[in-house]
N, CA, C, O and CB atoms as a CASP TS submission, in Angstrom:
PFRMAT TS
TARGET T0000
AUTHOR 0000-0000-0000
METHOD Language model
MODEL 1
PARENT N/A
ATOM      1  N   MET     1      34.188  -8.981   0.840  1.00  0.00           N
ATOM      2  CA  MET     1      34.278  -9.680  -0.321  1.00  0.00           C
ATOM      3  C   MET     1      34.158 -11.002  -0.186  1.00  0.00           C
ATOM      4  O   MET     1      33.348 -11.594  -0.899  1.00  0.00           O
ATOM      5  CB  MET     1      35.343  -9.436  -0.935  1.00  0.00           C
ATOM      6  N   ARG     2      34.961 -11.713   0.772  1.00  0.00           N
ATOM      7  CA  ARG     2      35.096 -13.003   1.009  1.00  0.00           C
ATOM      8  C   ARG     2      33.678 -13.746   1.424  1.00  0.00           C
ATOM      9  O   ARG     2      33.301 -14.850   1.029  1.00  0.00           O
ATOM     10  CB  ARG     2      36.148 -13.106   2.044  1.00  0.00           C
ATOM     11  N   LEU     3      33.036 -12.907   2.265  1.00  0.00           N
ATOM     12  CA  LEU     3      31.407 -13.196   2.809  1.00  0.00           C
ATOM     13  C   LEU     3      30.618 -13.336   1.435  1.00  0.00           C
ATOM     14  O   LEU     3      29.974 -14.368   1.245  1.00  0.00           O
ATOM     15  CB  LEU     3      30.632 -11.729   3.861  1.00  0.00           C
ATOM     16  N   THR     4      30.642 -12.465   0.594  1.00  0.00           N
ATOM     17  CA  THR     4      29.935 -12.753  -0.577  1.00  0.00           C
ATOM     18  C   THR     4      30.277 -13.879  -1.565  1.00  0.00           C
ATOM     19  O   THR     4      29.412 -14.557  -2.120  1.00  0.00           O
ATOM     20  CB  THR     4      29.951 -11.668  -1.229  1.00  0.00           C
ATOM     21  N   VAL     5      31.290 -13.995  -1.704  1.00  0.00           N
ATOM     22  CA  VAL     5      31.982 -15.324  -2.364  1.00  0.00           C
ATOM     23  C   VAL     5      31.580 -16.595  -1.797  1.00  0.00           C
ATOM     24  O   VAL     5      31.189 -17.592  -2.405  1.00  0.00           O
ATOM     25  CB  VAL     5      33.520 -15.319  -2.222  1.00  0.00           C
ATOM     26  N   ASP     6      31.721 -16.434  -0.610  1.00  0.00           N
ATOM     27  CA  ASP     6      31.468 -17.737   0.245  1.00  0.00           C
ATOM     28  C   ASP     6      29.923 -18.042   0.245  1.00  0.00           C
ATOM     29  O   ASP     6      29.500 -19.198   0.239  1.00  0.00           O
ATOM     30  CB  ASP     6      32.008 -17.543   1.860  1.00  0.00           C
ATOM     31  N   GLU     7      28.996 -16.783   0.251  1.00  0.00           N
ATOM     32  CA  GLU     7      27.518 -17.039   0.113  1.00  0.00           C
ATOM     33  C   GLU     7      27.101 -17.461  -1.129  1.00  0.00           C
ATOM     34  O   GLU     7      26.178 -18.263  -1.266  1.00  0.00           O
ATOM     35  CB  GLU     7      26.752 -15.921   0.405  1.00  0.00           C
ATOM     36  N   TYR     8      27.737 -16.959  -2.076  1.00  0.00           N
ATOM     37  CA  TYR     8      27.583 -17.487  -3.443  1.00  0.00           C
ATOM     38  C   TYR     8      27.535 -18.756  -3.556  1.00  0.00           C
ATOM     39  O   TYR     8      26.578 -19.416  -3.960  1.00  0.00           O
ATOM     40  CB  TYR     8      28.498 -17.129  -4.257  1.00  0.00           C
ATOM     41  N   ALA     9      28.816 -19.228  -3.116  1.00  0.00           N
ATOM     42  CA  ALA     9      29.433 -20.630  -3.406  1.00  0.00           C
ATOM     43  C   ALA     9      28.551 -21.668  -3.067  1.00  0.00           C
ATOM     44  O   ALA     9      28.262 -22.612  -3.802  1.00  0.00           O
ATOM     45  CB  ALA     9      30.712 -20.893  -2.660  1.00  0.00           C
ATOM     46  N   ASP    10      28.029 -21.416  -1.648  1.00  0.00           N
ATOM     47  CA  ASP    10      27.023 -22.243  -0.809  1.00  0.00           C
ATOM     48  C   ASP    10      25.889 -22.296  -1.740  1.00  0.00           C
ATOM     49  O   ASP    10      25.511 -23.388  -2.161  1.00  0.00           O
ATOM     50  CB  ASP    10      26.591 -21.584   0.685  1.00  0.00           C
ATOM     51  N   HIS    11      25.296 -21.163  -2.108  1.00  0.00           N
ATOM     52  CA  HIS    11      24.104 -21.361  -2.782  1.00  0.00           C
ATOM     53  C   HIS    11      24.320 -22.289  -4.184  1.00  0.00           C
ATOM     54  O   HIS    11      23.617 -23.214  -4.590  1.00  0.00           O
ATOM     55  CB  HIS    11      23.514 -19.913  -3.075  1.00  0.00           C
ATOM     56  N   HIS    12      25.522 -21.718  -4.765  1.00  0.00           N
ATOM     57  CA  HIS    12      25.568 -22.365  -6.019  1.00  0.00           C
ATOM     58  C   HIS    12      25.867 -24.137  -5.863  1.00  0.00           C
ATOM     59  O   HIS    12      25.370 -24.883  -6.706  1.00  0.00           O
ATOM     60  CB  HIS    12      26.786 -21.552  -6.882  1.00  0.00           C
ATOM     61  N   ASN    13      26.513 -24.573  -4.986  1.00  0.00           N
ATOM     62  CA  ASN    13      26.704 -25.969  -4.581  1.00  0.00           C
ATOM     63  C   ASN    13      25.761 -26.601  -4.077  1.00  0.00           C
ATOM     64  O   ASN    13      25.525 -27.765  -4.401  1.00  0.00           O
ATOM     65  CB  ASN    13      27.583 -26.142  -3.786  1.00  0.00           C
ATOM     66  N   ALA    14      24.922 -25.812  -3.025  1.00  0.00           N
ATOM     67  CA  ALA    14      23.866 -26.734  -2.197  1.00  0.00           C
ATOM     68  C   ALA    14      22.553 -26.431  -2.518  1.00  0.00           C
ATOM     69  O   ALA    14      21.645 -27.161  -2.122  1.00  0.00           O
ATOM     70  CB  ALA    14      23.950 -26.591  -0.661  1.00  0.00           C
ATOM     71  N   HIS    15      22.297 -25.246  -3.323  1.00  0.00           N
ATOM     72  CA  HIS    15      20.759 -25.127  -3.695  1.00  0.00           C
ATOM     73  C   HIS    15      20.339 -25.091  -5.215  1.00  0.00           C
ATOM     74  O   HIS    15      19.387 -25.740  -5.648  1.00  0.00           O
ATOM     75  CB  HIS    15      20.210 -23.808  -3.080  1.00  0.00           C
ATOM     76  N   ARG    16      21.256 -24.148  -6.101  1.00  0.00           N
ATOM     77  CA  ARG    16      20.928 -23.916  -7.162  1.00  0.00           C
ATOM     78  C   ARG    16      20.787 -25.070  -8.036  1.00  0.00           C
ATOM     79  O   ARG    16      21.724 -25.867  -7.979  1.00  0.00           O
ATOM     80  CB  ARG    16      21.649 -23.079  -7.532  1.00  0.00           C
ATOM     81  N   PRO    17      19.772 -25.364  -8.885  1.00  0.00           N
ATOM     82  CA  PRO    17      19.596 -26.478  -9.682  1.00  0.00           C
ATOM     83  C   PRO    17      20.205 -26.234 -10.957  1.00  0.00           C
ATOM     84  O   PRO    17      20.074 -25.199 -11.610  1.00  0.00           O
ATOM     85  CB  PRO    17      18.227 -26.829  -9.815  1.00  0.00           C
ATOM     86  N   HIS    18      21.091 -27.562 -11.379  1.00  0.00           N
ATOM     87  CA  HIS    18      22.109 -27.598 -12.382  1.00  0.00           C
ATOM     88  C   HIS    18      21.073 -28.572 -13.506  1.00  0.00           C
ATOM     89  O   HIS    18      20.487 -29.585 -13.124  1.00  0.00           O
ATOM     90  CB  HIS    18      23.793 -28.364 -11.744  1.00  0.00           C
ATOM     91  N   ARG    19      21.000 -28.057 -14.875  1.00  0.00           N
ATOM     92  CA  ARG    19      20.338 -28.975 -15.885  1.00  0.00           C
ATOM     93  C   ARG    19      21.267 -30.097 -16.046  1.00  0.00           C
ATOM     94  O   ARG    19      20.704 -31.186 -16.162  1.00  0.00           O
ATOM     95  CB  ARG    19      20.034 -28.282 -17.302  1.00  0.00           C
ATOM     96  N   SER    20      22.571 -30.108 -16.083  1.00  0.00           N
ATOM     97  CA  SER    20      23.053 -31.551 -16.269  1.00  0.00           C
ATOM     98  C   SER    20      23.098 -32.538 -15.163  1.00  0.00           C
ATOM     99  O   SER    20      23.568 -33.671 -15.268  1.00  0.00           O
ATOM    100  CB  SER    20      24.340 -31.520 -16.733  1.00  0.00           C
ATOM    101  N   LEU    21      22.541 -31.992 -14.027  1.00  0.00           N
ATOM    102  CA  LEU    21      22.348 -33.019 -12.843  1.00  0.00           C
ATOM    103  C   LEU    21      20.984 -33.202 -12.545  1.00  0.00           C
ATOM    104  O   LEU    21      20.738 -33.524 -11.382  1.00  0.00           O
ATOM    105  CB  LEU    21      23.027 -32.595 -11.536  1.00  0.00           C
ATOM    106  N   GLY    22      19.885 -33.051 -13.453  1.00  0.00           N
ATOM    107  CA  GLY    22      18.605 -33.546 -13.434  1.00  0.00           C
ATOM    108  C   GLY    22      17.891 -32.520 -12.444  1.00  0.00           C
ATOM    109  O   GLY    22      17.150 -33.009 -11.591  1.00  0.00           O
ATOM    110  N   GLN    23      18.079 -30.940 -12.496  1.00  0.00           N
ATOM    111  CA  GLN    23      17.679 -29.955 -11.796  1.00  0.00           C
ATOM    112  C   GLN    23      18.080 -30.163 -10.318  1.00  0.00           C
ATOM    113  O   GLN    23      17.350 -29.619  -9.489  1.00  0.00           O
ATOM    114  CB  GLN    23      16.302 -29.790 -12.017  1.00  0.00           C
ATOM    115  N   ARG    24      19.181 -30.903  -9.854  1.00  0.00           N
ATOM    116  CA  ARG    24      19.666 -31.186  -8.628  1.00  0.00           C
ATOM    117  C   ARG    24      21.002 -30.305  -8.446  1.00  0.00           C
ATOM    118  O   ARG    24      21.731 -30.116  -9.420  1.00  0.00           O
ATOM    119  CB  ARG    24      19.878 -32.728  -8.499  1.00  0.00           C
ATOM    120  N   SER    25      21.288 -29.807  -7.264  1.00  0.00           N
ATOM    121  CA  SER    25      22.646 -29.050  -7.129  1.00  0.00           C
ATOM    122  C   SER    25      23.588 -30.396  -6.890  1.00  0.00           C
ATOM    123  O   SER    25      23.260 -31.574  -6.745  1.00  0.00           O
ATOM    124  CB  SER    25      22.697 -27.777  -5.699  1.00  0.00           C
ATOM    125  N   PRO    26      25.070 -29.663  -6.910  1.00  0.00           N
ATOM    126  CA  PRO    26      25.954 -30.575  -7.019  1.00  0.00           C
ATOM    127  C   PRO    26      26.058 -31.230  -5.635  1.00  0.00           C
ATOM    128  O   PRO    26      26.319 -32.433  -5.637  1.00  0.00           O
ATOM    129  CB  PRO    26      27.176 -30.020  -7.547  1.00  0.00           C
ATOM    130  N   ASP    27      25.902 -30.653  -4.523  1.00  0.00           N
ATOM    131  CA  ASP    27      25.958 -31.262  -3.208  1.00  0.00           C
ATOM    132  C   ASP    27      24.835 -32.584  -3.264  1.00  0.00           C
ATOM    133  O   ASP    27      25.020 -33.539  -2.510  1.00  0.00           O
ATOM    134  CB  ASP    27      25.564 -30.035  -1.990  1.00  0.00           C
ATOM    135  N   SER    28      24.006 -32.569  -3.934  1.00  0.00           N
ATOM    136  CA  SER    28      22.916 -33.636  -3.529  1.00  0.00           C
ATOM    137  C   SER    28      22.557 -34.161  -5.028  1.00  0.00           C
ATOM    138  O   SER    28      21.428 -34.438  -5.432  1.00  0.00           O
ATOM    139  CB  SER    28      21.435 -32.920  -2.598  1.00  0.00           C
ATOM    140  N   ALA    29      23.701 -34.229  -5.715  1.00  0.00           N
ATOM    141  CA  ALA    29      23.534 -34.946  -7.183  1.00  0.00           C
ATOM    142  C   ALA    29      23.502 -36.414  -6.856  1.00  0.00           C
ATOM    143  O   ALA    29      22.807 -37.127  -7.579  1.00  0.00           O
ATOM    144  CB  ALA    29      24.848 -34.618  -8.323  1.00  0.00           C
ATOM    145  N   GLY    30      24.183 -36.971  -5.832  1.00  0.00           N
ATOM    146  CA  GLY    30      24.122 -38.430  -5.456  1.00  0.00           C
ATOM    147  C   GLY    30      22.909 -38.795  -4.736  1.00  0.00           C
ATOM    148  O   GLY    30      22.728 -40.003  -4.583  1.00  0.00           O
ATOM    149  N   ALA    31      21.983 -37.936  -4.233  1.00  0.00           N
ATOM    150  CA  ALA    31      20.844 -38.514  -3.447  1.00  0.00           C
ATOM    151  C   ALA    31      19.832 -38.555  -4.439  1.00  0.00           C
ATOM    152  O   ALA    31      19.887 -38.128  -5.593  1.00  0.00           O
ATOM    153  CB  ALA    31      20.390 -37.697  -2.151  1.00  0.00           C
ATOM    154  N   PRO    32      18.718 -39.234  -3.733  1.00  0.00           N
ATOM    155  CA  PRO    32      17.609 -39.607  -4.219  1.00  0.00           C
ATOM    156  C   PRO    32      16.665 -38.133  -4.646  1.00  0.00           C
ATOM    157  O   PRO    32      16.710 -37.105  -3.969  1.00  0.00           O
ATOM    158  CB  PRO    32      16.978 -40.607  -3.106  1.00  0.00           C
ATOM    159  N   GLU    33      15.970 -38.270  -5.691  1.00  0.00           N
ATOM    160  CA  GLU    33      15.082 -36.996  -6.179  1.00  0.00           C
ATOM    161  C   GLU    33      14.195 -36.970  -5.011  1.00  0.00           C
ATOM    162  O   GLU    33      13.715 -37.933  -4.414  1.00  0.00           O
ATOM    163  CB  GLU    33      14.183 -37.144  -7.733  1.00  0.00           C
ATOM    164  N   ARG    34      14.027 -35.492  -4.738  1.00  0.00           N
ATOM    165  CA  ARG    34      12.810 -35.296  -3.384  1.00  0.00           C
ATOM    166  C   ARG    34      11.597 -35.216  -4.039  1.00  0.00           C
ATOM    167  O   ARG    34      11.585 -34.857  -5.217  1.00  0.00           O
ATOM    168  CB  ARG    34      12.913 -33.806  -2.344  1.00  0.00           C
ATOM    169  N   PRO    35      10.421 -35.537  -3.375  1.00  0.00           N
ATOM    170  CA  PRO    35       9.141 -35.648  -3.918  1.00  0.00           C
ATOM    171  C   PRO    35       8.569 -34.437  -4.276  1.00  0.00           C
ATOM    172  O   PRO    35       8.740 -33.497  -3.499  1.00  0.00           O
ATOM    173  CB  PRO    35       8.317 -36.280  -3.092  1.00  0.00           C
ATOM    174  N   VAL    36       7.897 -34.251  -5.335  1.00  0.00           N
ATOM    175  CA  VAL    36       7.413 -32.870  -5.743  1.00  0.00           C
ATOM    176  C   VAL    36       5.771 -32.827  -5.354  1.00  0.00           C
ATOM    177  O   VAL    36       4.868 -33.615  -5.637  1.00  0.00           O
ATOM    178  CB  VAL    36       7.701 -32.611  -7.494  1.00  0.00           C
ATOM    179  N   VAL    37       5.770 -31.746  -4.693  1.00  0.00           N
ATOM    180  CA  VAL    37       4.339 -31.398  -4.186  1.00  0.00           C
ATOM    181  C   VAL    37       3.500 -30.741  -5.224  1.00  0.00           C
ATOM    182  O   VAL    37       3.995 -29.937  -6.014  1.00  0.00           O
ATOM    183  CB  VAL    37       4.384 -30.441  -2.958  1.00  0.00           C
ATOM    184  N   ASP    38       2.145 -31.089  -5.242  1.00  0.00           N
ATOM    185  CA  ASP    38       1.501 -30.809  -6.346  1.00  0.00           C
ATOM    186  C   ASP    38       0.736 -29.343  -6.054  1.00  0.00           C
ATOM    187  O   ASP    38       0.086 -28.802  -6.948  1.00  0.00           O
ATOM    188  CB  ASP    38       0.559 -32.044  -6.706  1.00  0.00           C
ATOM    189  N   ASP    39       0.866 -28.785  -4.787  1.00  0.00           N
ATOM    190  CA  ASP    39       0.158 -27.422  -4.503  1.00  0.00           C
ATOM    191  C   ASP    39       1.153 -26.444  -4.562  1.00  0.00           C
ATOM    192  O   ASP    39       1.854 -26.202  -3.579  1.00  0.00           O
ATOM    193  CB  ASP    39      -0.574 -27.317  -3.116  1.00  0.00           C
ATOM    194  N   PRO    40       1.276 -25.872  -5.603  1.00  0.00           N
ATOM    195  CA  PRO    40       2.289 -24.776  -5.963  1.00  0.00           C
ATOM    196  C   PRO    40       2.148 -23.669  -4.991  1.00  0.00           C
ATOM    197  O   PRO    40       3.053 -22.834  -5.000  1.00  0.00           O
ATOM    198  CB  PRO    40       2.089 -24.208  -7.437  1.00  0.00           C
ATOM    199  N   SER    41       1.116 -23.506  -4.106  1.00  0.00           N
ATOM    200  CA  SER    41       1.057 -22.173  -3.348  1.00  0.00           C
ATOM    201  C   SER    41       1.503 -22.778  -2.055  1.00  0.00           C
ATOM    202  O   SER    41       1.022 -22.162  -1.104  1.00  0.00           O
ATOM    203  CB  SER    41      -0.489 -21.331  -3.292  1.00  0.00           C
ATOM    204  N   ARG    42       2.182 -23.672  -1.746  1.00  0.00           N
ATOM    205  CA  ARG    42       3.006 -23.971  -0.456  1.00  0.00           C
ATOM    206  C   ARG    42       4.598 -23.868  -0.901  1.00  0.00           C
ATOM    207  O   ARG    42       5.297 -24.867  -1.076  1.00  0.00           O
ATOM    208  CB  ARG    42       2.612 -25.607   0.189  1.00  0.00           C
ATOM    209  N   VAL    43       5.035 -22.591  -1.047  1.00  0.00           N
ATOM    210  CA  VAL    43       6.400 -22.310  -1.395  1.00  0.00           C
ATOM    211  C   VAL    43       6.973 -21.402  -0.454  1.00  0.00           C
ATOM    212  O   VAL    43       6.309 -20.384  -0.263  1.00  0.00           O
ATOM    213  CB  VAL    43       6.526 -21.775  -2.731  1.00  0.00           C
ATOM    214  N   ILE    44       8.150 -21.528   0.248  1.00  0.00           N
ATOM    215  CA  ILE    44       8.933 -20.628   0.823  1.00  0.00           C
ATOM    216  C   ILE    44       9.807 -20.172   0.124  1.00  0.00           C
ATOM    217  O   ILE    44      10.352 -20.924  -0.685  1.00  0.00           O
ATOM    218  CB  ILE    44       9.423 -20.976   1.777  1.00  0.00           C
ATOM    219  N   ARG    45      10.259 -18.616   0.238  1.00  0.00           N
ATOM    220  CA  ARG    45      11.581 -18.071  -0.462  1.00  0.00           C
ATOM    221  C   ARG    45      12.461 -17.723   0.698  1.00  0.00           C
ATOM    222  O   ARG    45      12.016 -17.180   1.709  1.00  0.00           O
ATOM    223  CB  ARG    45      11.346 -16.697  -1.474  1.00  0.00           C
ATOM    224  N   ARG    46      13.763 -18.058   0.528  1.00  0.00           N
ATOM    225  CA  ARG    46      14.679 -17.597   1.339  1.00  0.00           C
ATOM    226  C   ARG    46      15.674 -16.342   0.353  1.00  0.00           C
ATOM    227  O   ARG    46      16.150 -16.519  -0.769  1.00  0.00           O
ATOM    228  CB  ARG    46      15.518 -19.010   1.929  1.00  0.00           C
ATOM    229  N   ASP    47      15.744 -15.363   1.031  1.00  0.00           N
ATOM    230  CA  ASP    47      16.551 -14.338   0.322  1.00  0.00           C
ATOM    231  C   ASP    47      18.187 -14.433   0.925  1.00  0.00           C
ATOM    232  O   ASP    47      18.497 -14.467   2.116  1.00  0.00           O
ATOM    233  CB  ASP    47      15.805 -12.746   0.615  1.00  0.00           C
ATOM    234  N   ARG    48      19.125 -14.465  -0.256  1.00  0.00           N
ATOM    235  CA  ARG    48      20.461 -14.499   0.045  1.00  0.00           C
ATOM    236  C   ARG    48      21.207 -13.189  -0.239  1.00  0.00           C
ATOM    237  O   ARG    48      20.654 -12.296  -0.880  1.00  0.00           O
ATOM    238  CB  ARG    48      21.040 -15.578  -0.665  1.00  0.00           C
ATOM    239  N   LEU    49      22.356 -13.073   0.193  1.00  0.00           N
ATOM    240  CA  LEU    49      23.167 -11.751  -0.316  1.00  0.00           C
ATOM    241  C   LEU    49      22.257 -10.637  -0.535  1.00  0.00           C
ATOM    242  O   LEU    49      22.128 -10.131  -1.650  1.00  0.00           O
ATOM    243  CB  LEU    49      23.959 -11.975  -1.714  1.00  0.00           C
ATOM    244  N   GLY    50      21.619 -10.237   0.494  1.00  0.00           N
ATOM    245  CA  GLY    50      20.562  -9.085   0.848  1.00  0.00           C
ATOM    246  C   GLY    50      19.559  -9.095  -0.337  1.00  0.00           C
ATOM    247  O   GLY    50      19.269  -7.989  -0.793  1.00  0.00           O
ATOM    248  N   GLY    51      19.004 -10.162  -0.886  1.00  0.00           N
ATOM    249  CA  GLY    51      17.885 -10.265  -1.684  1.00  0.00           C
ATOM    250  C   GLY    51      18.267 -10.078  -3.173  1.00  0.00           C
ATOM    251  O   GLY    51      17.460  -9.737  -4.038  1.00  0.00           O
ATOM    252  N   LEU    52      19.609 -10.341  -3.391  1.00  0.00           N
ATOM    253  CA  LEU    52      20.112 -10.417  -4.733  1.00  0.00           C
ATOM    254  C   LEU    52      19.701 -11.889  -5.421  1.00  0.00           C
ATOM    255  O   LEU    52      19.258 -12.025  -6.562  1.00  0.00           O
ATOM    256  CB  LEU    52      21.739 -10.186  -4.674  1.00  0.00           C
ATOM    257  N   ILE    53      19.939 -12.887  -4.517  1.00  0.00           N
ATOM    258  CA  ILE    53      19.628 -14.181  -4.835  1.00  0.00           C
ATOM    259  C   ILE    53      18.391 -14.758  -3.990  1.00  0.00           C
ATOM    260  O   ILE    53      18.491 -14.717  -2.763  1.00  0.00           O
ATOM    261  CB  ILE    53      20.866 -14.987  -4.645  1.00  0.00           C
ATOM    262  N   HIS    54      17.274 -15.271  -4.548  1.00  0.00           N
ATOM    263  CA  HIS    54      16.246 -15.931  -4.023  1.00  0.00           C
ATOM    264  C   HIS    54      16.508 -17.523  -4.134  1.00  0.00           C
ATOM    265  O   HIS    54      16.920 -18.005  -5.189  1.00  0.00           O
ATOM    266  CB  HIS    54      14.990 -15.458  -4.721  1.00  0.00           C
ATOM    267  N   GLU    55      16.276 -18.233  -3.112  1.00  0.00           N
ATOM    268  CA  GLU    55      15.909 -19.505  -3.110  1.00  0.00           C
ATOM    269  C   GLU    55      14.599 -20.091  -2.899  1.00  0.00           C
ATOM    270  O   GLU    55      13.997 -19.594  -1.947  1.00  0.00           O
ATOM    271  CB  GLU    55      16.564 -19.956  -2.379  1.00  0.00           C
ATOM    272  N   TYR    56      13.935 -21.099  -3.586  1.00  0.00           N
ATOM    273  CA  TYR    56      12.768 -21.466  -3.386  1.00  0.00           C
ATOM    274  C   TYR    56      12.521 -22.947  -3.032  1.00  0.00           C
ATOM    275  O   TYR    56      13.082 -23.802  -3.716  1.00  0.00           O
ATOM    276  CB  TYR    56      12.143 -21.085  -4.417  1.00  0.00           C
ATOM    277  N   ALA    57      11.873 -23.238  -2.206  1.00  0.00           N
ATOM    278  CA  ALA    57      11.367 -24.506  -1.835  1.00  0.00           C
ATOM    279  C   ALA    57       9.973 -24.982  -1.539  1.00  0.00           C
ATOM    280  O   ALA    57       9.158 -24.180  -1.083  1.00  0.00           O
ATOM    281  CB  ALA    57      11.950 -24.756  -0.895  1.00  0.00           C
ATOM    282  N   GLN    58       9.639 -26.244  -1.771  1.00  0.00           N
ATOM    283  CA  GLN    58       8.308 -26.316  -1.609  1.00  0.00           C
ATOM    284  C   GLN    58       8.324 -27.122  -0.315  1.00  0.00           C
ATOM    285  O   GLN    58       9.190 -27.921   0.043  1.00  0.00           O
ATOM    286  CB  GLN    58       7.521 -26.926  -2.843  1.00  0.00           C
ATOM    287  N   VAL    59       6.918 -26.674   0.487  1.00  0.00           N
ATOM    288  CA  VAL    59       6.754 -27.140   1.682  1.00  0.00           C
ATOM    289  C   VAL    59       5.499 -28.069   1.535  1.00  0.00           C
ATOM    290  O   VAL    59       4.479 -27.842   0.883  1.00  0.00           O
ATOM    291  CB  VAL    59       6.653 -26.015   2.693  1.00  0.00           C
ATOM    292  N   ALA    60       5.831 -29.243   2.343  1.00  0.00           N
ATOM    293  CA  ALA    60       5.203 -30.650   2.344  1.00  0.00           C
ATOM    294  C   ALA    60       3.984 -30.473   3.395  1.00  0.00           C
ATOM    295  O   ALA    60       3.246 -31.425   3.651  1.00  0.00           O
ATOM    296  CB  ALA    60       6.369 -31.930   2.841  1.00  0.00           C
TER
END
């Protein structure tokens, strides 16, 4: 149970976009916005919690 909560807390604070923070995560709210890549086909997916949560990132 603790591993599940820790994994979700890391996802929530380090990756999950929040509307009130301009689609940035709480851990990166003070950092400048990352550049957006125009080619949507260059995306990687990372599965967390056995595939219950998916994180996506653009690859430059």
